[in-house]
N, C-alpha and C positions, 0 to 999 in steps of 0.2 A: 619473271622476265623483267628486265630493267633497261632503261634508256641509256645508251652509251653517251659518254661525255668526252668531248675533245680535250686532250691534255693541254693544248696551246692556250685555250681560253682561261682555264683556272690559273695557269702560270702567269699570264698577263695581268689578270685581276689581282693575284697575290702580290705581284711586284708593285702595282699601283697602290693597293691598300697598305702594304707594309711601308712603302715610301712615305705615305701620308702620316702613318702612325709614328714613324721615326722623326719626321719634321715637327710633329705635335710636341715632342719632347723639347726640341729646340725653341719653339714658340713659347711653350709653357715656362721655360727657364728665363727667356727674355722678359715676358710679362711679369714673372715673379720678381725679377730684379728691379723692374720699374716700380712695382707696387711697394716693395720693401723700402726703396729709396724715398717714395712719397710718404710713407709712414714715418721713416726716420727723420725727415726734415720738418714734419708737422707735429708728430706726437699724437696723432688722431687715433683713437681706439676704433673708429669706424673704418679708417684706412688699414688699420692693423687687421681687422676682420677680413677685409678684402684681400689683403696679402696672404692671410692664413689659408683662404680658399684656393689661392694659386699654388700653394705648396701641395694641396690635394691634387691639383691639376697635373703637377709634375709626376707625382707618384702613380696616378692612374694612367697617364700617358705611357709610362714605362710598362705598366701591367697590360695595357691594351696592345702594345707592340708584341709583347710575349705571347699573349693569347691569340692574336691574329696569326702569328707564325705557326703556332701549334695547330690552329684550326685548319690550316691549309695542308697539313701533313696527310699523305694518302692513308687509306685504311690499312690496318695491319692485323696480325693474329689476335691481339688483345682488344682492338677497337675496329671491328669488322664493318661498322657503319660509318667509319671516319671519325674525325675529331672536331666536327662542326660546333659542338656546344662549348668549346673552350672559351669562346668570346663572352659567353654569359658569365663566366666566373670573374672576368675583368670588370664587367658592368656591375656585378654584385659587390666587388671590392670597392669600386668607385662610390657606390651608394653608402657603404659602410664608412669609408673615409670621410665623406661629406657629413655624416652624422657626428663623427668624432670632432670634426672641425667646428660644427655648430656648438657642441658642448664646450669646447675650449673658448670660443668667442663669448658665450654666455658667462663663463667664469670671469673673463676680463671685464665684461660689462658690469657685473656686480661690484667689482673692485673700483671701477671708475665712477659709477653713479654716486658714490659717497662723497667724492671730491672732484667734480669735473673742472677742467682747466682750459683756458683759451689756447687756440692752436698757434704754433709757430710757423712762419712762412706759409700761410694757407694757400695763397694763389699759386705759388711755385709747385707745391705738393699736388694740388688739384689738377694742374696742367699735366704733370707727369702721369698721374693716375688716369687722366682722360686719354692720353696717348696709348696707355696700356689697354684701355677699354676698346679703342678703335681697332687695334691689332687683334684682340680677342674676337671682336665681332666679325671681322673679315674671315678669320680662320674658322670660326664656328659655322658660318654659312657654308664654307667649302666642305667641312667634315660632314655636315648633315646631308648635303646633296650627294657627296661621294659615298657615304655610308649607306644611304638608301639605294643608290644605284648598284652597289656591290653586295647588298644585303648583309652588311657587317654590323651586328649589334654593338660591338665595342666601339667602333668608329662613330656610329650615329649617337650613341650614349655620350661619348666624349664631346661631340658637337653640341648636343642639347645642354650638357653641363656648362660648357663655355658660354653658351647663349644666356643661361641663367646668371652666370658670372657677369656678363655684360650688363644685363638689366640691374643687377645688384650695384655694379659700379656707377651706373647712371643715377640710380636712386641716392647712393652715398654722396656723389658729387653735388647733386642738386640740394640735398639736405645740408651739406657742409657749407655750401654757398650761402644758404639762408642763415645758418648758424653764425657765419662770419659777419654777415650784414646786420644781423639783429643783436649779436652778442649773447645769444642763448646757448651757452656752452653745454647745457644738458642734452641738446640735440645730438651731440656726437655719440655718447653711449647709447642713446635711444635708437639711433640709426643702426648701430652695431647689433643691437638686439633684433631689429627687424631683419637684418641680413642673416642672422643665425636662424630665425624662424623660416625664412624663405629657403635657405639651402637645406634645412632639415626636411621640408616638404619635398624638395627636389630629390634628395637622397632616398627618401622612402619610395618615391615614384619609380626611380631607376631600379631599385632593388626589387620592387614588385613586378616590373616588366621582365626583368631578367629571370626571376624565379619562375614566372609563367613559362618562359622558354625552356627552362630546365625540366619543367613538368610536362613537356610535350604538348604545348598549346596548339590548337588547330588553327588553320588559316582563317582569315576574316570571312564573314558571311558573303560578302561581295565576291571574294576570290573563290570561295567554295562553289558559288553559283556558276562562275566562269569556267571552273574545272568541269563541272557537270555538263555544261553546254558543249565544251570541247569534246568530251568523251561521247556524248550523244551524237554529235555531228560526224564523228569518225568511226563509229562502231557498226557500220553497215555489215550485215551478215550475222550479227549476234541477235539474241532474242531479248535479253534483259541485262541490266546492270544493277547491282545492289551492294549494300554495305560499304559505301564510299567513306574512307577515313583519311584524314590528313594530319600532319604534324609539322611543326617548323623547328629546325635545329640550325640556328645561325642563318647563314645564307642559303642553306639547303631546305627544300620542301619535299617531304615524303608523302606519296600518294599510294593508297592501297584500295582495291575494290575487287568484287567478284563479277566475272563476265559469263553469262549463260549463253551457251550455243547449242545447236542441234546435237543430240547425242550421237548421230551418225557422222558428224563432221570430222574430218581427219585432223590430226595434230598440225600438219602443214597449213591447212586452211585457217584454223583458229590462230595460228601463229602470225599469219598475214594480217588478221584483224588487230591483234595486239601490237604489231609493229606500226601499223597506221595510227593507232591511238597514241602510242608512245612518242612517235615523231611529232604529232600535233601538239602534245603537251609540252614537249621539250622546246618546240618553236616559241611557245608562249612563256614558259618558265625554264630558262636555261639551266638552272641548278636543281632541276627536279630529279627525284629518285622514285621509280615506279615499280610496284609489285601488283601483278594481275593474276588472280586465281580463276582459271578457266574451269567451268563446271558444265555438266550435261543438263538438258532441259528439265529433267525430273527434280532439279534443285531450285527451279524457279519459284519465286515468291508471289508472282502475279498470275492470274488465270490466263490460259491460252487465248489468243485472239486480241490481246491488248495491243495498242498502237506500237509502231516499230521502235525497238530498243528503248523501252521505258526504264525509269529508275524505280526500284522497289524501296 
């Protein structure tokens, strides 16, 4: 038995998420242009590293849009549980691209460390890069909030990556200001190396979280407890609940458990209990998919006389 899902809600959510993903490409191209211009007028390897990360942003924004569109496709014969996990592939790709960018930056750092040179037009370049950082920060906050609300791993991962990009840009700008004021030209390649290490860690984290999703990671402990409480509060007429299992696939949460009822209870009566539980779970988790195994009392795991509707 599974909870019904209104087609109107997924359609509206799909349109909103896909629209944000499409605009992410536009924003990424704008920020990339600004950062490339800042690097071009200064010759800074640190700004080069910042611009290189923005190229990754463009590629991953395109991948995220594709994955989001695929994830909202309805279930079909070959994918009977839907396409929810498609967004995890975009997040994995984003992590891989970040790692590649980090390696390219380190290569440039090694070349520059041997002969660091003063920056050209530093203040103009830093101003342009600062404007790009502000745009990125505003867009990152929007993506993270909307990604969490829509339970979109690709959108939220893109937002977190952009926020890391913002922190990188702030560090680079601060360091280059110090470099210009002190004349320590070696700070430029050293800052680029720090950028590479920072985005390398971020890429590894994004890949790890996405792979956990592909491996059917369960909901958090807090959400698991909330699900148990909802089932307990709405399973009047049943005798026991056991073997509660959960998994997350993108924005969808899958819940499965066994419901023990009196062996003499009719199918209709047990179905009423299941419908009540499903309605309560769906009210709390709109994207939930529920499977309830109804079993007679001789399948109970707890002794008779235990408190009403316990979990085994």
